[in-house]
C-alpha positions, 0 to 999 in steps of 0.5 A, a space after each residue: 500500500 502506498 504510504 501517501 494513500 495511507 496518510 490520506 485515508 488516516 486523515 479522512 478517518 480522523 476528520 470524518 469520525 468513522 471508517 464508514 464516513 471516511 470511506 465515502 470521502 476516499 472512495 473505497 469500502 469501509 473494510 479497505 479503510 480498516 486495512 489501510 489503518 491496520 497496515 499503517 499502525 503495523 508499519 509505525 508500530 503504534 496504535 493510532 485509532 482506538 475503536 470500540 463498538 460504540 465509538 472511536 478515538 484518536 490516540 496521542 500518537 495518532 493525533 501527532 501523526 494526523 497533524 504531520 500528515 495533514 501538513 504533508 498532504 497540504 504541501 503536496 497539493 500546493 506543489 501540484 497547484 504551483 506546477 499546474 498554474 505555471 504551465 498556463 494550459 488546462 490539464 490534470 485532474 479536476 475533482 468536483 461535487 454536485 447534488 444528485 439531480 442537478 449533477 445527473 441532468 445538468 452538470 454531467 452533460 456539461 462536463 462531457 462538452 467541456 472534456 471535448 474542448 479540453 482533452 488534457 483535463 480529467 474530471 472526477 464528478 461525485 454526486 451527493 446531496 450532502 454538502 462537502 467541505 471544499 477546504 477539508 476535502 480534495 474537491 476543486 469545485 462544487 455546485 450548491 443549491 443555497 444562498 449561504 456560502 462559506 468564508 474563503 469560497 469564491 462563488 459564481 451565480 448560475 440560473 436558479 433552481 425552479 421547481 415544476 409541478 406536473 403529471 401525465 395527461 392520462 393520470 389527470 384524465 382519471 383523477 381530478 386536477 388539483 388546484 390547491 396544495 390541500 387538494 394534493 392530499 387526495 392524490 398519488 404523490 411522488 417524493 424525493 427522499 432529500 426533501 427534509 426540514 433542512 432542504 424543503 420545497 414549500 408550496 405557495 398558497 396565497 400568503 401561506 406556505 405548505 409542505 409537499 404532502 408526505 403520503 407518497 406512493 413512491 419515494 426515491 433519491 433519484 429524480 430520474 426514477 420519479 420522472 419515469 413514474 410520473 410519465 407512466 401515470 403513477 402520480 403527481 411529480 414536483 421536480 426541477 424544470 430542467 429535469 422535466 423539460 423534455 417530457 413537457 415538450 413531448 406532451 408526456 407530462 403537463 404542468 399544473 398548479 403553477 401559482 403554487 410552485 415553490 419559490 426558486 432557489 439560487 444555484 452557485 458554483 463555488 471553489 476555494 480562493 486558494 485554487 482560483 489560479 489553476 488553469 483547469 479550474 479557470 477554464 471550467 468556470 469560464 465554460 460553465 458561466 458562458 454555457 449557462 448565461 441567459 440567451 
């Protein structure tokens, strides 16, 4: 096992607080994370992580090794960025993160276009509805559906995230079309599992707001799954306009309750200020801004 990779895994374990959460950060299984830590402890002849069935803690030796490993990894990143910036030509690995639906439907196709223009750039796109810490992770860039942006992050506003309420014509032929949020409780509802109190899409009704009904006949963490269910006539859907645009154009879905749709949320592309000199990052940011600017 590479010593550098072992250091990366160990730093991730300390910062994430568990092998399982660290595994997501370093893109490997929790079992493999454990093997890296065990191999590292054997090589150092020191116990770095104390684990019980309830919790894990970092030993004194582990804390010392974490601090030095963190410095070493940051120095390596700095060395890479200096060389990349000095070339002036976009190239190398560009790591980014985006929410699931936004990533699959919007970011993914744009990444494919970008790679055609810049064949020397390799892209790693990780999709997750969890918000990654761009300062602590190895991501160069992230897409956020939020107004709040952390300190020391550059941000570029993108077209807002607009939700559309819709259903298949066949569904509406057999179910009376709802006019108000209250009437949705009489219908079959399709729901995304990420809609929580932290990330909700309240419906508008006059001066009031109401939650999307929670009595779903189908829940999924994938907007495409919900889209196909709506097209099949299995219920009423609320998803972003860019996801349902093609189905609406084909007449597979029709919009309903336009006045009740949630208020749009801002979308921002963010990246650490320390990385703004990287040609690969600058090229991607410029491409996205130009590609998504209003016609």
